[in-house]
C-alpha positions in Angstrom: 13.6 -27.7 1.0 14.5 -25.5 -2.0 14.0 -21.1 -1.3 12.9 -19.5 -4.2 14.5 -16.7 -4.8 13.8 -13.3 -3.6 12.8 -12.2 -6.8 10.5 -15.0 -7.1 9.3 -14.3 -3.8 8.4 -11.3 -4.9 6.8 -11.3 -7.7 4.5 -13.7 -6.6 4.0 -11.0 -3.5 3.1 -8.9 -6.1 0.6 -11.1 -8.2 -1.4 -11.8 -4.9 -1.6 -7.6 -3.5 -3.2 -7.1 -7.1 -5.5 -9.5 -6.9 -6.9 -9.0 -3.9 -6.0 -5.2 -3.7 -9.1 -4.3 -2.2 -8.5 -6.6 0.7 -6.9 -5.3 3.6 -6.8 -8.5 5.9 -4.0 -9.7 2.8 -2.3 -7.3 3.3 -1.8 -7.5 6.5 -1.4 -11.5 6.4 1.3 -11.1 3.7 3.3 -7.8 5.7 3.2 -10.7 8.4 4.9 -13.6 6.9 9.1 -12.4 6.9 10.7 -8.8 7.9 11.2 -8.3 4.1 7.9 -9.0 3.3 6.6 -5.6 4.9 8.2 -3.7 2.9 7.3 -5.4 -0.3 3.7 -4.7 0.7 4.2 -1.8 1.3 5.2 -0.6 -2.2 2.7 -2.3 -3.8 0.0 -1.8 -1.1 0.3 1.9 -1.4 1.4 2.0 -5.4 -1.9 3.7 -5.9 -4.1 5.3 -3.4 -7.9 6.9 -4.1 -9.2 10.1 -1.6 -12.7 10.8 -2.1 -13.2 14.1 0.0 -10.6 17.1 1.3 -11.4 16.3 4.8 -9.2 12.4 4.1 -7.4 13.9 2.3 -5.8 16.4 5.5 -5.9 13.7 7.0 -3.7 11.5 4.8 -1.2 14.9 3.7 -0.6 15.4 7.8 -0.3 11.3 8.4 1.5 11.4 4.9 4.3 15.0 6.6 4.6 12.7 9.7 4.8 8.9 9.2 9.1 8.2 7.9 7.4 5.3 5.9 5.5 6.9 3.7 9.0 8.7 2.3 10.5 5.3 1.8 7.4 4.6 -0.5 7.7 4.8 -4.2 4.5 6.0 -4.4 3.8 6.1 -8.6 0.2 7.8 -8.2 -2.3 10.1 -5.7 -5.3 10.6 -7.3 -7.8 12.7 -4.4 -11.7 12.8 -6.4 -13.8 15.4 -5.1 -17.7 15.4 -4.9 -20.3 17.3 -2.8 -20.6 16.5 0.5 -22.5 14.7 2.1 -22.5 15.9 5.6 
């Protein structure tokens, strides 16, 4: 059985993630396929992050600060949207 080149594997993986961008289960399942897939999935999945409240932003920024994994990601865009509090 012939293997696909890594470049093609990554391209297929990125397409699958973008098609299912709101489905965290897809991210999890693809991450478990192979060790190298895990870092590829994270790079695409966290390419754009939208946070809707100041409380969520605080938690996210603390997580980013504490997690070395986030420091290795190539996130290009973080969007913070704040509106009236519903609490």
